[in-house]
KOLBA-236107 format. One record per residue (C-alpha): residue in three letters; chain; x, y, z. Coordinates in steps of 0.25 Angstrom, whole numbers, m for minus. Layout:
N
+---------+--------+-------+-------+-------+
: residuo : cadena :     x :     y :     z :
+---------+--------+-------+-------+-------+
:     ALA :      A :     X :     Y :     Z :
...
+---------+--------+-------+-------+-------+
***
This chain:
361
+---------+--------+-------+-------+-------+
: residuo : cadena :     x :     y :     z :
+---------+--------+-------+-------+-------+
:     MET :      A :  m118 :   118 :    35 :
:     VAL :      A :  m122 :   103 :    34 :
:     ILE :      A :  m113 :   101 :    22 :
:     PHE :      A :  m102 :   108 :    30 :
:     VAL :      A :  m104 :    99 :    42 :
:     LEU :      A :  m105 :    86 :    34 :
:     THR :      A :   m92 :    90 :    27 :
:     LEU :      A :   m85 :    92 :    40 :
:     ILE :      A :   m90 :    78 :    45 :
:     VAL :      A :   m85 :    72 :    32 :
:     VAL :      A :   m71 :    78 :    33 :
:     ALA :      A :   m70 :    75 :    48 :
:     GLY :      A :   m74 :    60 :    45 :
:     ALA :      A :   m63 :    60 :    34 :
:     PHE :      A :   m53 :    65 :    43 :
:     ALA :      A :   m57 :    55 :    54 :
:     ILE :      A :   m55 :    44 :    44 :
:     PHE :      A :   m42 :    49 :    40 :
:     GLN :      A :   m37 :    50 :    54 :
:     TRP :      A :   m43 :    38 :    61 :
:     GLY :      A :   m48 :    29 :    50 :
:     GLY :      A :   m36 :    19 :    52 :
:     ASN :      A :   m41 :    17 :    67 :
:     VAL :      A :   m55 :    15 :    62 :
:     LEU :      A :   m51 :     5 :    51 :
:     LEU :      A :   m42 :    m2 :    61 :
:     LYS :      A :   m53 :    m4 :    71 :
:     GLU :      A :   m62 :   m10 :    61 :
:     ALA :      A :   m52 :   m19 :    55 :
:     THR :      A :   m47 :   m25 :    68 :
:     PRO :      A :   m51 :   m40 :    68 :
:     LYS :      A :   m60 :   m45 :    79 :
:     GLY :      A :   m55 :   m54 :    90 :
:     HIS :      A :   m41 :   m60 :    90 :
:     PHE :      A :   m32 :   m67 :    80 :
:     GLU :      A :   m35 :   m82 :    78 :
:     ALA :      A :   m28 :   m89 :    67 :
:     ALA :      A :   m39 :   m99 :    65 :
:     GLN :      A :   m49 :   m88 :    60 :
:     ALA :      A :   m41 :   m87 :    47 :
:     GLY :      A :   m43 :  m102 :    44 :
:     GLY :      A :   m33 :  m111 :    37 :
:     GLY :      A :   m20 :  m106 :    31 :
:     PRO :      A :   m15 :  m106 :    16 :
:     ASP :      A :    m7 :  m117 :     8 :
:     TYR :      A :     1 :  m109 :    m1 :
:     THR :      A :     5 :  m121 :   m10 :
:     GLN :      A :   m10 :  m120 :   m14 :
:     ALA :      A :   m15 :  m109 :   m24 :
:     ALA :      A :   m27 :  m107 :   m15 :
:     SER :      A :   m19 :  m100 :    m5 :
:     TRP :      A :   m14 :   m89 :   m15 :
:     VAL :      A :   m22 :   m77 :   m21 :
:     ALA :      A :   m12 :   m77 :   m32 :
:     ARG :      A :    m1 :   m86 :   m37 :
:     PRO :      A :     5 :   m90 :   m50 :
:     GLY :      A :    m4 :   m99 :   m59 :
:     MET :      A :   m17 :   m95 :   m52 :
:     ALA :      A :   m29 :   m93 :   m60 :
:     ASP :      A :   m35 :   m79 :   m59 :
:     ASP :      A :   m23 :   m74 :   m51 :
:     PRO :      A :   m27 :   m60 :   m46 :
:     ALA :      A :   m12 :   m56 :   m46 :
:     GLN :      A :   m12 :   m57 :   m61 :
:     TRP :      A :   m22 :   m47 :   m63 :
:     LEU :      A :   m19 :   m34 :   m70 :
:     PRO :      A :   m26 :   m21 :   m72 :
:     ASP :      A :   m34 :   m18 :   m85 :
:     GLY :      A :   m25 :   m14 :   m96 :
:     VAL :      A :   m12 :   m20 :   m89 :
:     LYS :      A :    m6 :   m31 :   m96 :
:     GLN :      A :     3 :   m42 :   m90 :
:     SER :      A :    18 :   m41 :   m94 :
:     THR :      A :    27 :   m52 :   m94 :
:     ALA :      A :    27 :   m55 :   m79 :
:     GLY :      A :    40 :   m56 :   m71 :
:     ASN :      A :    46 :   m68 :   m64 :
:     ALA :      A :    44 :   m63 :   m50 :
:     ALA :      A :    37 :   m71 :   m39 :
:     ILE :      A :    28 :   m61 :   m32 :
:     PHE :      A :    22 :   m63 :   m18 :
:     TYR :      A :    10 :   m54 :   m15 :
:     ILE :      A :     3 :   m53 :    m1 :
:     HIS :      A :   m11 :   m46 :    m2 :
:     PRO :      A :   m16 :   m36 :     8 :
:     THR :      A :   m27 :   m38 :    18 :
:     THR :      A :   m40 :   m42 :    11 :
:     TYR :      A :   m47 :   m47 :    23 :
:     LEU :      A :   m55 :   m35 :    29 :
:     GLU :      A :   m63 :   m42 :    40 :
:     SER :      A :   m61 :   m41 :    55 :
:     ASP :      A :   m66 :   m54 :    59 :
:     ARG :      A :   m53 :   m61 :    60 :
:     TRP :      A :   m38 :   m58 :    60 :
:     ASN :      A :   m34 :   m66 :    48 :
:     ALA :      A :   m42 :   m69 :    36 :
:     PRO :      A :   m44 :   m83 :    30 :
:     LEU :      A :   m35 :   m87 :    19 :
:     HIS :      A :   m47 :   m86 :     9 :
:     ALA :      A :   m56 :   m76 :    15 :
:     GLY :      A :   m65 :   m75 :     3 :
:     GLY :      A :   m75 :   m64 :     0 :
:     ASP :      A :   m70 :   m50 :     0 :
:     THR :      A :   m57 :   m54 :     6 :
:     ALA :      A :   m54 :   m63 :    m6 :
:     PHE :      A :   m58 :   m52 :   m16 :
:     ARG :      A :   m49 :   m42 :   m10 :
:     THR :      A :   m37 :   m52 :    m9 :
:     ASN :      A :   m39 :   m55 :   m24 :
:     LEU :      A :   m40 :   m40 :   m27 :
:     PHE :      A :   m27 :   m36 :   m20 :
:     VAL :      A :   m19 :   m47 :   m26 :
:     GLN :      A :   m25 :   m43 :   m40 :
:     SER :      A :   m23 :   m28 :   m38 :
:     GLN :      A :    m9 :   m28 :   m30 :
:     ALA :      A :    m2 :   m41 :   m34 :
:     SER :      A :    m5 :   m39 :   m49 :
:     ALA :      A :     4 :   m27 :   m49 :
:     LEU :      A :    16 :   m37 :   m48 :
:     ASN :      A :    11 :   m48 :   m58 :
:     GLY :      A :    20 :   m42 :   m69 :
:     ALA :      A :    32 :   m46 :   m60 :
:     GLY :      A :    29 :   m60 :   m58 :
:     GLU :      A :    20 :   m71 :   m52 :
:     ILE :      A :    12 :   m67 :   m39 :
:     TRP :      A :     9 :   m76 :   m27 :
:     ALA :      A :    m2 :   m69 :   m17 :
:     PRO :      A :    m6 :   m78 :    m5 :
:     TYR :      A :   m19 :   m78 :     2 :
:     TYR :      A :   m16 :   m77 :    17 :
:     ARG :      A :   m24 :   m76 :    30 :
:     GLN :      A :   m22 :   m61 :    30 :
:     ALA :      A :   m23 :   m53 :    43 :
:     ALA :      A :   m36 :   m45 :    44 :
:     TYR :      A :   m35 :   m30 :    41 :
:     GLY :      A :   m34 :   m25 :    55 :
:     ALA :      A :   m23 :   m35 :    59 :
:     PHE :      A :   m12 :   m28 :    51 :
:     LEU :      A :   m16 :   m14 :    57 :
:     LEU :      A :   m15 :   m18 :    71 :
:     ASP :      A :    m3 :   m22 :    81 :
:     THR :      A :   m10 :   m32 :    89 :
:     LYS :      A :    m7 :   m47 :    92 :
:     ASP :      A :   m19 :   m51 :    84 :
:     ALA :      A :   m14 :   m43 :    72 :
:     LYS :      A :     0 :   m49 :    73 :
:     GLU :      A :    m5 :   m63 :    74 :
:     ALA :      A :   m15 :   m60 :    62 :
:     LEU :      A :    m3 :   m55 :    53 :
:     ASP :      A :     6 :   m66 :    57 :
:     PHE :      A :    m4 :   m76 :    53 :
:     ALA :      A :    m6 :   m69 :    40 :
:     TYR :      A :     9 :   m68 :    37 :
:     GLN :      A :    10 :   m83 :    40 :
:     ASP :      A :     2 :   m86 :    27 :
:     VAL :      A :     9 :   m75 :    19 :
:     ALA :      A :    23 :   m81 :    23 :
:     ALA :      A :    18 :   m95 :    19 :
:     ALA :      A :    13 :   m90 :     6 :
:     PHE :      A :    27 :   m83 :     4 :
:     ASP :      A :    34 :   m96 :     6 :
:     GLN :      A :    26 :  m103 :    m4 :
:     PHE :      A :    28 :   m92 :   m14 :
:     LEU :      A :    43 :   m93 :   m13 :
:     LYS :      A :    42 :  m108 :   m16 :
:     GLU :      A :    34 :  m105 :   m28 :
:     ALA :      A :    42 :   m92 :   m33 :
:     GLY :      A :    55 :  m100 :   m35 :
:     ASP :      A :    67 :   m91 :   m37 :
:     ARG :      A :    60 :   m79 :   m44 :
:     PRO :      A :    61 :   m64 :   m39 :
:     ILE :      A :    50 :   m61 :   m29 :
:     ILE :      A :    41 :   m49 :   m27 :
:     LEU :      A :    34 :   m47 :   m14 :
:     ALA :      A :    21 :   m39 :   m12 :
:     GLY :      A :    10 :   m36 :    m2 :
:     HIS :      A :     1 :   m26 :     2 :
:     SER :      A :    m4 :   m21 :    16 :
:     GLN :      A :    m5 :   m34 :    25 :
:     GLY :      A :     2 :   m41 :    13 :
:     ALA :      A :    13 :   m31 :    14 :
:     LEU :      A :    14 :   m33 :    29 :
:     HIS :      A :    16 :   m48 :    27 :
:     LEU :      A :    26 :   m45 :    16 :
:     GLU :      A :    34 :   m37 :    25 :
:     ARG :      A :    35 :   m49 :    34 :
:     LEU :      A :    38 :   m58 :    23 :
:     LEU :      A :    50 :   m50 :    19 :
:     ARG :      A :    55 :   m50 :    33 :
:     ASP :      A :    53 :   m65 :    35 :
:     LYS :      A :    56 :   m71 :    22 :
:     VAL :      A :    64 :   m61 :    13 :
:     ALA :      A :    73 :   m52 :    22 :
:     GLY :      A :    87 :   m58 :    22 :
:     LYS :      A :    83 :   m71 :    14 :
:     PRO :      A :    88 :   m75 :     0 :
:     ILE :      A :    74 :   m72 :    m6 :
:     ALA :      A :    76 :   m57 :    m3 :
:     ARG :      A :    85 :   m57 :   m16 :
:     ARG :      A :    73 :   m61 :   m24 :
:     ILE :      A :    64 :   m50 :   m20 :
:     VAL :      A :    61 :   m41 :   m31 :
:     ALA :      A :    52 :   m32 :   m22 :
:     ALA :      A :    42 :   m32 :   m11 :
:     TYR :      A :    30 :   m23 :   m11 :
:     VAL :      A :    26 :   m21 :     3 :
:     VAL :      A :    14 :   m12 :     1 :
:     GLY :      A :     4 :    m6 :    10 :
:     TRP :      A :    11 :    m9 :    23 :
:     PRO :      A :    22 :     0 :    29 :
:     ILE :      A :    37 :    m4 :    30 :
:     ASP :      A :    45 :     4 :    39 :
:     THR :      A :    59 :     6 :    33 :
:     LEU :      A :    66 :     6 :    46 :
:     SER :      A :    59 :    m4 :    54 :
:     ASP :      A :    53 :   m14 :    44 :
:     LEU :      A :    61 :   m13 :    31 :
:     PRO :      A :    74 :   m18 :    36 :
:     ALA :      A :    68 :   m31 :    40 :
:     LEU :      A :    62 :   m34 :    27 :
:     GLY :      A :    75 :   m36 :    20 :
:     LEU :      A :    72 :   m28 :     8 :
:     PRO :      A :    73 :   m13 :     6 :
:     GLY :      A :    63 :    m3 :     1 :
:     CYS :      A :    64 :    m1 :   m14 :
:     LYS :      A :    72 :    11 :   m17 :
:     ALA :      A :    73 :    10 :   m33 :
:     PRO :      A :    63 :     5 :   m43 :
:     ASN :      A :    72 :    m6 :   m48 :
:     GLU :      A :    77 :   m11 :   m34 :
:     THR :      A :    73 :   m25 :   m30 :
:     GLY :      A :    73 :   m32 :   m17 :
:     CYS :      A :    65 :   m21 :   m10 :
:     ILE :      A :    52 :   m17 :    m4 :
:     LEU :      A :    41 :    m7 :   m10 :
:     SER :      A :    31 :    m3 :     1 :
:     TRP :      A :    21 :     9 :     1 :
:     LEU :      A :     8 :    14 :     8 :
:     SER :      A :    m1 :    21 :    m2 :
:     PHE :      A :    m8 :    34 :     2 :
:     ALA :      A :   m13 :    47 :    m4 :
:     GLU :      A :   m13 :    61 :     2 :
:     PRO :      A :   m16 :    64 :    13 :
:     ALA :      A :   m10 :    51 :    19 :
:     ASN :      A :   m13 :    46 :    32 :
:     SER :      A :    m6 :    32 :    34 :
:     GLY :      A :   m11 :    30 :    48 :
:     LEU :      A :   m20 :    18 :    45 :
:     ILE :      A :    m7 :     9 :    41 :
:     VAL :      A :     5 :    16 :    47 :
:     ASP :      A :    m1 :    19 :    61 :
:     GLN :      A :    m3 :     5 :    65 :
:     TRP :      A :    10 :     0 :    58 :
:     GLY :      A :    18 :    11 :    65 :
:     LYS :      A :    14 :     5 :    79 :
:     THR :      A :    22 :    m8 :    75 :
:     LYS :      A :    36 :   m11 :    75 :
:     GLY :      A :    44 :   m13 :    63 :
:     LEU :      A :    50 :   m27 :    58 :
:     ASN :      A :    64 :   m23 :    65 :
:     GLY :      A :    57 :   m18 :    78 :
:     GLY :      A :    58 :    m3 :    74 :
:     ASP :      A :    46 :     7 :    74 :
:     ARG :      A :    38 :     9 :    62 :
:     ARG :      A :    36 :    23 :    57 :
:     GLU :      A :    28 :    29 :    45 :
:     GLU :      A :    39 :    38 :    41 :
:     ASP :      A :    48 :    25 :    39 :
:     VAL :      A :    38 :    18 :    30 :
:     LEU :      A :    44 :    12 :    17 :
:     CYS :      A :    38 :    19 :     4 :
:     VAL :      A :    42 :    13 :    m9 :
:     ASN :      A :    34 :    20 :   m21 :
:     PRO :      A :    30 :     9 :   m30 :
:     LEU :      A :    30 :    19 :   m42 :
:     THR :      A :    44 :    23 :   m40 :
:     GLY :      A :    49 :    10 :   m33 :
:     THR :      A :    57 :    18 :   m24 :
:     GLU :      A :    56 :    21 :    m9 :
:     ASN :      A :    50 :    35 :    m6 :
:     GLY :      A :    47 :    37 :   m21 :
:     THR :      A :    38 :    47 :   m28 :
:     ALA :      A :    31 :    45 :   m41 :
:     PRO :      A :    21 :    53 :   m49 :
:     PRO :      A :     9 :    47 :   m54 :
:     GLU :      A :    15 :    46 :   m68 :
:     ASP :      A :    24 :    35 :   m63 :
:     ASN :      A :    13 :    26 :   m59 :
:     PRO :      A :    10 :    15 :   m69 :
:     GLY :      A :    m4 :    13 :   m64 :
:     THR :      A :   m13 :    13 :   m52 :
:     LEU :      A :   m23 :     1 :   m51 :
:     VAL :      A :   m37 :     7 :   m52 :
:     PRO :      A :   m48 :    m4 :   m50 :
:     THR :      A :   m62 :    m4 :   m56 :
:     PRO :      A :   m73 :    m2 :   m45 :
:     ASP :      A :   m76 :   m16 :   m45 :
:     LEU :      A :   m61 :   m20 :   m43 :
:     THR :      A :   m62 :   m30 :   m55 :
:     SER :      A :   m52 :   m23 :   m63 :
:     ALA :      A :   m42 :   m11 :   m63 :
:     THR :      A :   m34 :    m2 :   m72 :
:     LEU :      A :   m21 :     6 :   m70 :
:     ASP :      A :   m21 :    21 :   m69 :
:     ALA :      A :    m7 :    25 :   m73 :
:     ARG :      A :     0 :    38 :   m69 :
:     ALA :      A :   m11 :    42 :   m58 :
:     VAL :      A :    m4 :    39 :   m45 :
:     GLY :      A :     9 :    43 :   m40 :
:     ALA :      A :    16 :    41 :   m26 :
:     ARG :      A :    26 :    46 :   m17 :
:     CYS :      A :    31 :    41 :    m4 :
:     HIS :      A :    29 :    50 :     8 :
:     GLN :      A :    32 :    46 :    22 :
:     GLY :      A :    31 :    31 :    20 :
:     LEU :      A :    18 :    33 :    12 :
:     LEU :      A :    16 :    32 :    m3 :
:     ILE :      A :     7 :    43 :    m7 :
:     ALA :      A :    m1 :    42 :   m19 :
:     THR :      A :    m1 :    54 :   m28 :
:     GLY :      A :    m8 :    58 :   m41 :
:     LYS :      A :   m22 :    54 :   m44 :
:     ILE :      A :   m26 :    41 :   m37 :
:     PRO :      A :   m37 :    34 :   m45 :
:     PRO :      A :   m49 :    28 :   m38 :
:     LEU :      A :   m44 :    15 :   m33 :
:     GLY :      A :   m55 :    12 :   m23 :
:     PRO :      A :   m62 :    15 :   m10 :
:     TYR :      A :   m51 :     9 :    m1 :
:     VAL :      A :   m42 :    21 :     2 :
:     LEU :      A :   m39 :    20 :    17 :
:     PRO :      A :   m39 :    32 :    27 :
:     GLY :      A :   m28 :    41 :    26 :
:     ASN :      A :   m28 :    40 :    10 :
:     ASN :      A :   m22 :    27 :    12 :
:     TYR :      A :   m21 :    19 :    m1 :
:     HIS :      A :   m17 :     6 :     5 :
:     VAL :      A :   m27 :    m2 :    m3 :
:     TYR :      A :   m21 :     4 :   m16 :
:     ASP :      A :    m6 :     2 :   m13 :
:     TYR :      A :    m4 :    m6 :   m25 :
:     ALA :      A :   m15 :    m1 :   m34 :
:     LEU :      A :   m10 :    13 :   m33 :
:     PHE :      A :     3 :     9 :   m39 :
:     TRP :      A :     0 :    m4 :   m46 :
:     GLY :      A :     7 :    m1 :   m59 :
:     GLY :      A :    19 :     4 :   m51 :
:     ILE :      A :    20 :    m8 :   m43 :
:     ARG :      A :    20 :   m17 :   m56 :
:     ARG :      A :    31 :    m9 :   m62 :
:     ASP :      A :    39 :    m9 :   m49 :
:     ALA :      A :    38 :   m24 :   m48 :
:     GLU :      A :    42 :   m27 :   m62 :
:     ARG :      A :    53 :   m17 :   m62 :
:     ARG :      A :    59 :   m23 :   m49 :
:     LEU :      A :    58 :   m37 :   m55 :
:     ALA :      A :    66 :   m33 :   m67 :
:     ALA :      A :    76 :   m26 :   m58 :
:     TRP :      A :    77 :   m39 :   m49 :
:     HIS :      A :    81 :   m47 :   m62 :
:     ARG :      A :    91 :   m37 :   m66 :
+---------+--------+-------+-------+-------+
***
């Protein structure tokens, strides 16, 4: 009877986390007080190497990392701009300092290493430090949250302007994740859509943040990718496993208006499968060149090929097959947000190189 009761308690607790975990996490992550720009300290100078996590010519560049057993082929000639996700997990202020240090610095370096590296076969990578909004800011629709996100975006936009000066006339690949993807959406709207630079875009990987195909996508100036050799298009996905509950991200997002003022709806979320390179695509595990599986101490990783497939379903990318042990950071609702790039690292690498070749043709 004791075992039976304890089992019921565990099941009930798991169900509660599945249903309401997002609200608990949101409450814990909401920054204290009100937005104050001064709390984030001085701003970046993107003409200086110290303002970049990664850039060409940098010693110990984390974006040039490769998994064990993977050799660098001749890199392409693209200029790649990558925006890292939220790595400042404190709630003491609305925006992180430019160089927060400690665990924040470790996480920032780790995400550039594990995500941006998927693109290093296509060209040189620029990844800026920026005074990122704290975790809770981009899950809230409040004045403080908006000001914090605007403040972070100012840094990203300034970094992008400097990137364009240094990139010359090369083809361009854009990438971001989570908060970085949110800022990348805005960059596309403000600095790419309807401008000559749009012709140089090989692809934009706007990953881990929803894009509404009706109320957001038209304002970005690029379509969703419908073919694996299409260029000048957007790839976007939200990774889950079954049974999937997308409330942690989509519920708050759905309360905001789209870039053209329309309503945002989960059923209209753009899903481009990175394994097929197509909108609403389906791929078996055999089509995945490699899932990035880290060592327990996160000092290295290997590629596990042909393990994880994926299918787009109602705006979500559902991982299929046998997901290897990636780490303890699967979010409530079987949300593999933290592993959006890791699950499909080899597929992303293949996709970028294939689209760059198509752009040159």
